[in-house]
MIMIZA-596363 format. One record per residue (C-alpha): residue number from 0; x negated, y, z negated. Coordinates in steps of 0.001 Angstrom, whole numbers, plus 524288, in hexadecimal, padded with zeros to 5 digits. Layout:
% residues N
ATOM | NUM | X | Y | Z
...
END
This chain:
% residues 416
ATOM | 0 | CDC21 | D6E4A | C245B
ATOM | 1 | CD720 | D6DB3 | C1653
ATOM | 2 | CCCC4 | D63BC | C1A4A
ATOM | 3 | CC85A | D6C55 | C25A3
ATOM | 4 | CC6EC | D783B | C1CCA
ATOM | 5 | CBF21 | D702C | C1319
ATOM | 6 | CB5E9 | D6BAC | C1DD1
ATOM | 7 | CB40F | D79A5 | C22BE
ATOM | 8 | CB105 | D7E53 | C14FE
ATOM | 9 | CA718 | D7362 | C135B
ATOM | 10 | CA07C | D770D | C2027
ATOM | 11 | C9F5A | D855F | C1C12
ATOM | 12 | C9A88 | D82C5 | C0E3A
ATOM | 13 | C8CD1 | D7CB4 | C0E66
ATOM | 14 | C8D1F | D7A53 | BFFBD
ATOM | 15 | C98E8 | D7175 | C0170
ATOM | 16 | C91EA | D6A00 | C0C2C
ATOM | 17 | C85DE | D68AD | C0383
ATOM | 18 | C8E5C | D6389 | BF86D
ATOM | 19 | C943B | D59A3 | C01D6
ATOM | 20 | C8753 | D54C3 | C0783
ATOM | 21 | C7E10 | D5584 | BFBDB
ATOM | 22 | C834A | D4924 | BF51D
ATOM | 23 | C7F7C | D417E | C0169
ATOM | 24 | C7141 | D4414 | BFDED
ATOM | 25 | C72DF | D3A6B | BF2B7
ATOM | 26 | C77A6 | D2F6D | BFBA2
ATOM | 27 | C7096 | D2263 | BFBD6
ATOM | 28 | C6EF1 | D21F0 | C0AA4
ATOM | 29 | C6491 | D2AAD | C10D2
ATOM | 30 | C6D41 | D2C4D | C1CDF
ATOM | 31 | C77CA | D3301 | C14C2
ATOM | 32 | C6DE4 | D3B56 | C0D82
ATOM | 33 | C671C | D4098 | C1996
ATOM | 34 | C73DB | D427E | C20EC
ATOM | 35 | C77D9 | D4B6F | C15C4
ATOM | 36 | C6AB0 | D5268 | C16A9
ATOM | 37 | C6D4A | D5494 | C2542
ATOM | 38 | C7AB9 | D5A54 | C22B0
ATOM | 39 | C75D0 | D6306 | C17B0
ATOM | 40 | C6AA5 | D680E | C2016
ATOM | 41 | C744E | D6BC7 | C2AD0
ATOM | 42 | C7B0D | D7509 | C2157
ATOM | 43 | C6F29 | D7DDC | C22E7
ATOM | 44 | C65FE | D857D | C19FD
ATOM | 45 | C7139 | D8B40 | C1219
ATOM | 46 | C7354 | D7E5B | C0ADE
ATOM | 47 | C6508 | D7C8C | C0716
ATOM | 48 | C6658 | D840D | BFA16
ATOM | 49 | C7269 | D7BEA | BF6AD
ATOM | 50 | C6B01 | D6F52 | BF916
ATOM | 51 | C5F14 | D73FD | BF185
ATOM | 52 | C67CD | D77AD | BE5FB
ATOM | 53 | C6D73 | D69F0 | BE5FE
ATOM | 54 | C5FBB | D6455 | BE6DD
ATOM | 55 | C5BE7 | D6B37 | BDA37
ATOM | 56 | C664B | D6342 | BD313
ATOM | 57 | C63A1 | D5675 | BDA40
ATOM | 58 | C59E1 | D4BB9 | BD74E
ATOM | 59 | C521C | D41AE | BDEEC
ATOM | 60 | C5532 | D3EEB | BED1C
ATOM | 61 | C616F | D4769 | BECFC
ATOM | 62 | C58EF | D5333 | BE9E3
ATOM | 63 | C4F8A | D4FCC | BF4F9
ATOM | 64 | C5AA6 | D4E52 | BFEC7
ATOM | 65 | C60CC | D5B47 | BFAB8
ATOM | 66 | C53CA | D623A | BFC8D
ATOM | 67 | C520E | D5B85 | C09C1
ATOM | 68 | C5F97 | D6020 | C0DFA
ATOM | 69 | C5C62 | D6DFB | C0977
ATOM | 70 | C4FA6 | D6E03 | C112F
ATOM | 71 | C569E | D68BA | C1D3F
ATOM | 72 | C613C | D730F | C1BF2
ATOM | 73 | C5727 | D7DFE | C1B54
ATOM | 74 | C4FDA | D784E | C26F8
ATOM | 75 | C5C2B | D7780 | C2F3F
ATOM | 76 | C5B71 | D8615 | C3220
ATOM | 77 | C4E89 | D83E1 | C3936
ATOM | 78 | C5343 | D7896 | C41AB
ATOM | 79 | C59E4 | D79B6 | C4EF9
ATOM | 80 | C6899 | D7AB3 | C4D74
ATOM | 81 | C6742 | D7CA1 | C3ED1
ATOM | 82 | C63AC | D6E4D | C3D53
ATOM | 83 | C7138 | D6997 | C4140
ATOM | 84 | C712B | D5B10 | C4462
ATOM | 85 | C784C | D55F8 | C505C
ATOM | 86 | C8243 | D4B6C | C4D1B
ATOM | 87 | C8A58 | D41D7 | C5501
ATOM | 88 | C97D7 | D3C18 | C5290
ATOM | 89 | C9A27 | D31A1 | C5CC1
ATOM | 90 | CA04A | D243E | C5CEC
ATOM | 91 | C9C31 | D1995 | C6661
ATOM | 92 | CA513 | D0E02 | C68DB
ATOM | 93 | C9E05 | D0106 | C6B12
ATOM | 94 | C95D6 | D0258 | C7769
ATOM | 95 | C889F | CFE50 | C7C73
ATOM | 96 | C7CF3 | D054D | C76AF
ATOM | 97 | C788F | D0B9E | C8376
ATOM | 98 | C85C6 | D122B | C85A5
ATOM | 99 | C8636 | D1742 | C77B9
ATOM | 100 | C7848 | D1C7D | C7878
ATOM | 101 | C7B24 | D2309 | C8581
ATOM | 102 | C8692 | D2A66 | C7F80
ATOM | 103 | C7EEB | D2E79 | C736E
ATOM | 104 | C73CC | D32F8 | C7C22
ATOM | 105 | C7D13 | D3C55 | C8308
ATOM | 106 | C82A5 | D4142 | C7632
ATOM | 107 | C75AD | D4338 | C6F4E
ATOM | 108 | C6C7F | D46E8 | C7A6B
ATOM | 109 | C62B3 | D3CBD | C75BA
ATOM | 110 | C5B60 | D3500 | C8001
ATOM | 111 | C5FD9 | D27B5 | C7B1D
ATOM | 112 | C5D30 | D1B51 | C82CE
ATOM | 113 | C6068 | D0D2F | C8016
ATOM | 114 | C549C | D044E | C81A9
ATOM | 115 | C53DD | CFAE8 | C8D35
ATOM | 116 | C5D76 | CEFC5 | C8B7A
ATOM | 117 | C67D6 | CE807 | C92A0
ATOM | 118 | C74CF | CEF7D | C91B6
ATOM | 119 | C7B36 | CE2B7 | C8DDA
ATOM | 120 | C7264 | CE22B | C81E9
ATOM | 121 | C7628 | CEFA1 | C7CCC
ATOM | 122 | C7E89 | CEE9F | C7091
ATOM | 123 | C8C3D | CF41B | C6F66
ATOM | 124 | C8B72 | CFE9D | C64FE
ATOM | 125 | C94C0 | D0780 | C5DD9
ATOM | 126 | C907B | D13EA | C56EB
ATOM | 127 | C98DC | D1D81 | C4F4F
ATOM | 128 | C9232 | D2A4E | C4BB1
ATOM | 129 | C97C3 | D353D | C434B
ATOM | 130 | C8FA4 | D4193 | C41BB
ATOM | 131 | C832C | D39E0 | C4439
ATOM | 132 | C7659 | D4081 | C476F
ATOM | 133 | C6EE7 | D3C60 | C5399
ATOM | 134 | C65B0 | D3477 | C4AFF
ATOM | 135 | C70E2 | D2D8E | C4409
ATOM | 136 | C77AE | D2ABF | C50F8
ATOM | 137 | C6B39 | D253C | C56D7
ATOM | 138 | C696C | D1C34 | C4B29
ATOM | 139 | C777F | D174E | C4BEB
ATOM | 140 | C76E5 | D14E6 | C5A99
ATOM | 141 | C69D1 | D0DDF | C5965
ATOM | 142 | C6ECD | D059F | C4E19
ATOM | 143 | C7B3E | D01CF | C5550
ATOM | 144 | C738F | CFE12 | C617D
ATOM | 145 | C688C | CF750 | C59FA
ATOM | 146 | C5EA0 | D004A | C6062
ATOM | 147 | C54CD | D0A6D | C5BB5
ATOM | 148 | C5114 | D1760 | C622F
ATOM | 149 | C432D | D192F | C66F5
ATOM | 150 | C3D82 | D257F | C6CD1
ATOM | 151 | C38EC | D2394 | C7ACE
ATOM | 152 | C3444 | D304E | C80B2
ATOM | 153 | C3FF9 | D396C | C804C
ATOM | 154 | C499A | D2E1A | C7EC1
ATOM | 155 | C4EAA | D2669 | C7329
ATOM | 156 | C4EC7 | D1829 | C770F
ATOM | 157 | C5802 | D0F2B | C6F9E
ATOM | 158 | C5191 | D01D5 | C6EFE
ATOM | 159 | C55A3 | CF4F6 | C68FC
ATOM | 160 | C519A | CF48C | C5AB1
ATOM | 161 | C54CB | CE872 | C5273
ATOM | 162 | C50C8 | CEF48 | C45D0
ATOM | 163 | C555E | CFD14 | C42E8
ATOM | 164 | C4A0C | D0585 | C3E10
ATOM | 165 | C4BF8 | D0D82 | C3195
ATOM | 166 | C51B3 | D1A8B | C35B9
ATOM | 167 | C5584 | D276C | C2F77
ATOM | 168 | C5DB9 | D325E | C353F
ATOM | 169 | C5D9E | D408E | C3141
ATOM | 170 | C6401 | D4B8C | C38E4
ATOM | 171 | C5F44 | D4A7C | C470F
ATOM | 172 | C5493 | D4084 | C441A
ATOM | 173 | C5333 | D31C9 | C43F1
ATOM | 174 | C473E | D2CB5 | C3CB9
ATOM | 175 | C439E | D1E4D | C3D83
ATOM | 176 | C38F9 | D15DD | C37CE
ATOM | 177 | C33F9 | D0E19 | C4364
ATOM | 178 | C296A | D05B7 | C3D45
ATOM | 179 | C2120 | D03A9 | C3134
ATOM | 180 | C13F1 | CFDDA | C2DDC
ATOM | 181 | C0F26 | CFA11 | C2067
ATOM | 182 | C0090 | CF7E4 | C1F1A
ATOM | 183 | BF68A | CF588 | C148A
ATOM | 184 | BE906 | CFBB7 | C152B
ATOM | 185 | BDDCA | CF5B9 | C0D92
ATOM | 186 | BCFD9 | CFA87 | C0CA2
ATOM | 187 | BC4D4 | CF916 | C02B9
ATOM | 188 | BC4FE | D0706 | BFD7C
ATOM | 189 | BD2DC | D0891 | BF875
ATOM | 190 | BDEBF | D0071 | BF47D
ATOM | 191 | BE72D | CFA8F | BFF2A
ATOM | 192 | BF11D | D03F8 | C04EE
ATOM | 193 | BFE7E | D0129 | C0AB7
ATOM | 194 | C04DA | D0A2A | C148A
ATOM | 195 | C11F1 | D0A4F | C1BAC
ATOM | 196 | C12CB | D10C8 | C28F8
ATOM | 197 | C202F | D13F8 | C2EA8
ATOM | 198 | C2388 | D1A45 | C3B9D
ATOM | 199 | C2E8C | D2449 | C3B20
ATOM | 200 | C3528 | D2742 | C481D
ATOM | 201 | C3E01 | D330B | C4A96
ATOM | 202 | C48BD | D35C5 | C5486
ATOM | 203 | C51C7 | D4183 | C54FB
ATOM | 204 | C5DB0 | D4781 | C5B52
ATOM | 205 | C59C4 | D4C8E | C68D9
ATOM | 206 | C5F80 | D59FB | C65EC
ATOM | 207 | C5442 | D5BF4 | C5C3F
ATOM | 208 | C4784 | D5FCC | C62D6
ATOM | 209 | C3C74 | D5A01 | C5AEC
ATOM | 210 | C2EEE | D5ED8 | C5E86
ATOM | 211 | C2745 | D55C8 | C55C7
ATOM | 212 | C2810 | D4D6A | C4991
ATOM | 213 | C1D82 | D4CD4 | C3F33
ATOM | 214 | C18E3 | D4258 | C35B3
ATOM | 215 | C2364 | D3D9F | C2C51
ATOM | 216 | C228E | D432D | C1E93
ATOM | 217 | C2571 | D395F | C13C9
ATOM | 218 | C2B99 | D3F23 | C0797
ATOM | 219 | C2E7B | D32AF | C0013
ATOM | 220 | C2BBF | D2444 | C0239
ATOM | 221 | C2E36 | D1928 | BF893
ATOM | 222 | C2D2F | D0A70 | BF95B
ATOM | 223 | C36EE | D00D5 | BF38A
ATOM | 224 | C2F8E | D0108 | BE691
ATOM | 225 | C3087 | D0FB6 | BE553
ATOM | 226 | C223A | D1208 | BE8BF
ATOM | 227 | C1EFC | D1E5A | BF047
ATOM | 228 | C19A6 | D1C40 | BFDE8
ATOM | 229 | C103A | D2757 | C0073
ATOM | 230 | C0F20 | D2CBB | C0E56
ATOM | 231 | C01B9 | D29D8 | C13F5
ATOM | 232 | BF8B7 | D3565 | C1657
ATOM | 233 | BFC96 | D3B52 | C237E
ATOM | 234 | BF3BB | D3A19 | C2F32
ATOM | 235 | BED20 | D4791 | C307F
ATOM | 236 | BED54 | D4647 | C3F50
ATOM | 237 | BFC16 | D440D | C3F5D
ATOM | 238 | BFE74 | D4FAA | C3670
ATOM | 239 | BF5E4 | D5827 | C3F13
ATOM | 240 | BFF62 | D56D9 | C4A82
ATOM | 241 | C07F3 | D631A | C4A29
ATOM | 242 | C1694 | D6126 | C495C
ATOM | 243 | C17B2 | D6965 | C559B
ATOM | 244 | C0E8E | D61B0 | C5E62
ATOM | 245 | C137C | D5F52 | C6C4F
ATOM | 246 | C1F4F | D56BA | C6E67
ATOM | 247 | C1C0E | D4958 | C73D3
ATOM | 248 | C1F94 | D4616 | C8202
ATOM | 249 | C2D37 | D4857 | C870C
ATOM | 250 | C3156 | D5022 | C7AF9
ATOM | 251 | C3162 | D4330 | C73BD
ATOM | 252 | C2D05 | D449A | C65A6
ATOM | 253 | C28BB | D37ED | C5F56
ATOM | 254 | C2E7E | D3B89 | C521E
ATOM | 255 | C272E | D3070 | C4B7C
ATOM | 256 | C1F38 | D30C4 | C3F13
ATOM | 257 | C1735 | D2693 | C37DE
ATOM | 258 | C194E | D25BD | C2924
ATOM | 259 | C0E9E | D1F95 | C20C7
ATOM | 260 | C10D8 | D1C48 | C1286
ATOM | 261 | C06CE | D17AB | C08A9
ATOM | 262 | C0BE0 | D0C21 | C00A1
ATOM | 263 | C078C | D0B16 | BF261
ATOM | 264 | C0376 | CFD4C | BEF01
ATOM | 265 | C0884 | CF1CD | BF6CF
ATOM | 266 | C1105 | CF1A0 | C02E3
ATOM | 267 | C1EC1 | CF726 | C0378
ATOM | 268 | C2ADB | CEF6F | C0763
ATOM | 269 | C3483 | CFAC7 | C07F9
ATOM | 270 | C3393 | D0983 | C08F2
ATOM | 271 | C3F3E | D0D6D | C00AF
ATOM | 272 | C3E84 | D1BD9 | C045B
ATOM | 273 | C37C9 | D237E | C0F38
ATOM | 274 | C3B80 | D31D5 | C0F44
ATOM | 275 | C3552 | D3CAD | C1726
ATOM | 276 | C368F | D4598 | C22F0
ATOM | 277 | C3219 | D45F1 | C310B
ATOM | 278 | C2E58 | D53CC | C3543
ATOM | 279 | C32ED | D5785 | C42DD
ATOM | 280 | C30E7 | D63E4 | C4AA5
ATOM | 281 | C3D9A | D6892 | C50DC
ATOM | 282 | C3D1C | D712C | C5CE9
ATOM | 283 | C4650 | D7CE1 | C5C10
ATOM | 284 | C422F | D841E | C6866
ATOM | 285 | C39C1 | D8108 | C742F
ATOM | 286 | C35D0 | D859C | C81BA
ATOM | 287 | C3431 | D7D25 | C8DDA
ATOM | 288 | C2A49 | D7F98 | C98A7
ATOM | 289 | C2BEB | D7805 | CA55F
ATOM | 290 | C21B9 | D758A | CAFE6
ATOM | 291 | C2837 | D7171 | CBCAB
ATOM | 292 | C1F56 | D6C5E | CC239
ATOM | 293 | C13C6 | D6C0E | CB8AB
ATOM | 294 | C09C3 | D703E | CC2C6
ATOM | 295 | BFC24 | D73EE | CBE75
ATOM | 296 | BFBE9 | D826D | CBB10
ATOM | 297 | C0AAF | D8393 | CBA20
ATOM | 298 | C110B | D89D1 | CAE46
ATOM | 299 | C1E3D | D8B11 | CA796
ATOM | 300 | C2265 | D9649 | C9EBA
ATOM | 301 | C2D99 | D97CD | C950E
ATOM | 302 | C300C | D9FFC | C88D5
ATOM | 303 | C2204 | DA4C8 | C881B
ATOM | 304 | C1BDC | D9747 | C89FB
ATOM | 305 | C13D6 | D9300 | C95A4
ATOM | 306 | C10F2 | D84F4 | C998B
ATOM | 307 | C062A | D8356 | CA3A9
ATOM | 308 | C00C4 | D776A | CAABC
ATOM | 309 | BF1FF | D77D8 | CA96E
ATOM | 310 | BEFB2 | D6B1F | CB0B8
ATOM | 311 | BF7DD | D6080 | CB71B
ATOM | 312 | BF0F8 | D53A2 | CB995
ATOM | 313 | BFA88 | D4AA3 | CC0CE
ATOM | 314 | BF0BD | D3F7B | CC172
ATOM | 315 | BF06C | D3EF0 | CB298
ATOM | 316 | BFE90 | D432B | CB0C8
ATOM | 317 | BF9CF | D4E40 | CA84A
ATOM | 318 | BFDCB | D5C79 | CA658
ATOM | 319 | BF5F0 | D6670 | C9EB7
ATOM | 320 | BFF0E | D70F5 | C997D
ATOM | 321 | BFD38 | D7DA0 | C9211
ATOM | 322 | C07A8 | D845C | C8A01
ATOM | 323 | C0618 | D928C | C861F
ATOM | 324 | C0DFB | D9DC5 | C8083
ATOM | 325 | C0983 | DABBB | C7DA7
ATOM | 326 | C075A | DAEB3 | C6F62
ATOM | 327 | C069F | DA096 | C6AF4
ATOM | 328 | BFC3E | D9D83 | C60E7
ATOM | 329 | BF443 | D90DB | C60E5
ATOM | 330 | BFC0B | D8B0F | C5598
ATOM | 331 | C093A | D8DF6 | C5BCE
ATOM | 332 | C0889 | D8280 | C6536
ATOM | 333 | C07C5 | D78B8 | C5A02
ATOM | 334 | C158C | D7C8E | C55C0
ATOM | 335 | C1B4A | D7B46 | C636D
ATOM | 336 | C1DFB | D6D22 | C676A
ATOM | 337 | C1DD9 | D6A60 | C75F3
ATOM | 338 | C2428 | D5FD8 | C7E37
ATOM | 339 | C234F | D5C88 | C8C98
ATOM | 340 | C2C93 | D5650 | C966E
ATOM | 341 | C2A39 | D539D | CA4D0
ATOM | 342 | C2FD4 | D4D2B | CB0E8
ATOM | 343 | C29A9 | D479B | CBD42
ATOM | 344 | C2CC2 | D4A9D | CCB6A
ATOM | 345 | C38B5 | D41BE | CCB29
ATOM | 346 | C3E25 | D4893 | CBF19
ATOM | 347 | C3B16 | D3D3F | CB60A
ATOM | 348 | C3637 | D40CE | CA889
ATOM | 349 | C27A7 | D3F2A | CA630
ATOM | 350 | C224C | D3BE4 | C98C3
ATOM | 351 | C1816 | D45FB | C94A5
ATOM | 352 | C0F6D | D4772 | C88B9
ATOM | 353 | C0905 | D53EA | C83E4
ATOM | 354 | BFAFF | D53A5 | C7F16
ATOM | 355 | BF58E | D5FC8 | C789C
ATOM | 356 | BE902 | D656A | C7E3E
ATOM | 357 | BDF56 | D6F51 | C791A
ATOM | 358 | BE0A5 | D7CCA | C7F08
ATOM | 359 | BE0E5 | D8B4A | C7BD3
ATOM | 360 | BE646 | D8E5F | C6E5F
ATOM | 361 | BF1C5 | D9676 | C736B
ATOM | 362 | BF764 | D8C04 | C7C84
ATOM | 363 | BFC09 | D7DEB | C7B87
ATOM | 364 | BF540 | D7528 | C8553
ATOM | 365 | BF96C | D6715 | C876B
ATOM | 366 | BF963 | D5BEA | C9112
ATOM | 367 | C057B | D54B4 | C95CF
ATOM | 368 | C03C3 | D46B6 | C9A96
ATOM | 369 | C0DEE | D3E14 | CA0FA
ATOM | 370 | C1112 | D30DD | C9B20
ATOM | 371 | C1816 | D2503 | CA045
ATOM | 372 | C2524 | D212E | C9A49
ATOM | 373 | C1E84 | D16EC | C91D6
ATOM | 374 | C15E0 | D214E | C8BB1
ATOM | 375 | C0941 | D1E24 | C92D0
ATOM | 376 | C01D9 | D2941 | C9918
ATOM | 377 | C050D | D29CA | CA795
ATOM | 378 | BF9C0 | D2883 | CB112
ATOM | 379 | BF96E | D27C4 | CBFD6
ATOM | 380 | BF7D3 | D1A86 | CC60C
ATOM | 381 | BED44 | D1835 | CD031
ATOM | 382 | BF16E | D1E1A | CDD1D
ATOM | 383 | BFBAD | D274D | CD76E
ATOM | 384 | BFB09 | D3515 | CDCB8
ATOM | 385 | BF846 | D3F1E | CD220
ATOM | 386 | C04C3 | D46B2 | CD4E2
ATOM | 387 | C0B21 | D4EB0 | CCA10
ATOM | 388 | C1492 | D45ED | CC2D8
ATOM | 389 | C1AEA | D50D1 | CBB08
ATOM | 390 | C24F4 | D59B6 | CC153
ATOM | 391 | C2948 | D614C | CB54B
ATOM | 392 | C23CF | D6301 | CA794
ATOM | 393 | C2AAF | D6A31 | C9C7A
ATOM | 394 | C2421 | D6DAC | C8FA6
ATOM | 395 | C2CBC | D717A | C841C
ATOM | 396 | C26A9 | D79C7 | C7964
ATOM | 397 | C2D22 | D7AC9 | C6C13
ATOM | 398 | C2D24 | D8905 | C67F8
ATOM | 399 | C3451 | D8762 | C5B06
ATOM | 400 | C3427 | D7B84 | C520F
ATOM | 401 | C3825 | D7808 | C444D
ATOM | 402 | C32FD | D6CCB | C3C30
ATOM | 403 | C3C61 | D647F | C3456
ATOM | 404 | C3A23 | D587C | C2BE4
ATOM | 405 | C43E8 | D4DAD | C2EF6
ATOM | 406 | C467C | D4645 | C223C
ATOM | 407 | C4749 | D377F | C21DB
ATOM | 408 | C49AB | D2D28 | C1794
ATOM | 409 | C4871 | D1E6D | C18F6
ATOM | 410 | C4BB7 | D149F | C0E53
ATOM | 411 | C48F2 | D063C | C0C17
ATOM | 412 | C3F61 | D03FC | C1744
ATOM | 413 | C3A8E | CF5FA | C17DA
ATOM | 414 | C2C23 | CF613 | C1B70
ATOM | 415 | C2882 | CE7F1 | C1918
END
């Protein structure tokens, strides 16, 4: 009884919870540090002043982590569900990977698939999870099965992977470094330059609706000799793409970002620290407009929005669509991500891509094209009748979004 009362008091007193978690921010392992940041952020904006007061007395990395936790706590009020992270406590006895993944798919709602393989070749795995986030659970399952998740359309495909890529989990997000390139540029007008290029991939819990991710922001990068690795000047064209541009096909958001670092002097063998954040745009509210069928001239209306088919060209598998809403200004559409899903006459899903088109300033006009499963643009074969392939098309428009930077930290990355 005494223990229960103590736990209830701790839950009701945020300052006690802060006092319990704050020392974790001085741990040696980044996983412990950022797990504490997650838990502190979930306490809500009320703990931000407590964390900032501690930060005034702290030094070095501890100060930075306290300020990060304070910022995350303040931001939690803007996020769906107050920024609460979904966690899983499940224990799997030794079983084949496919059976385990099938059960976790039902529990999590994620579209997880095990890559093509002979069932006899699937390893027997055991996983024990206690209060693990979706990202942490995915890492543990992949590690036990010697596989790695890869986004394939709307699915996450678990494929054989002999070498585990560097990964980092925070809240609902799994960030992984998929590849790196180190190159040396020499010309006759300036000294030789060395540059490291890394590709950062992002996956997330399916209960989070991510409209788009932006270029990764590097806050600190050091090599094994303590030299600062300076982020390369960003590509103006990449920065010009608004965070709220349309979702890619099938509501699948790539979530990837290329990181380029300038190397002072000669080549680098190890990146001892890579710290930064990946900005993502989270959808809080949306409206769906369905065309069934998407005949030329047909329209769908919902919540003040209208979606109209301007042209349907079955021979080219192409739809020209126009989205409008009274009172919308030209700039409004840039802050409203859009996605599209479709099915054919048999009910099978059809892979569509949206391409923005020029049009009147007060409407959004775009083209939807069908693609084959392997990502190539679908075209009719000789002799095929140009009959409409699409039976139903649904366009989802995000009406309320919030941007959040997802922090990450990698240490001791071998790049040679």
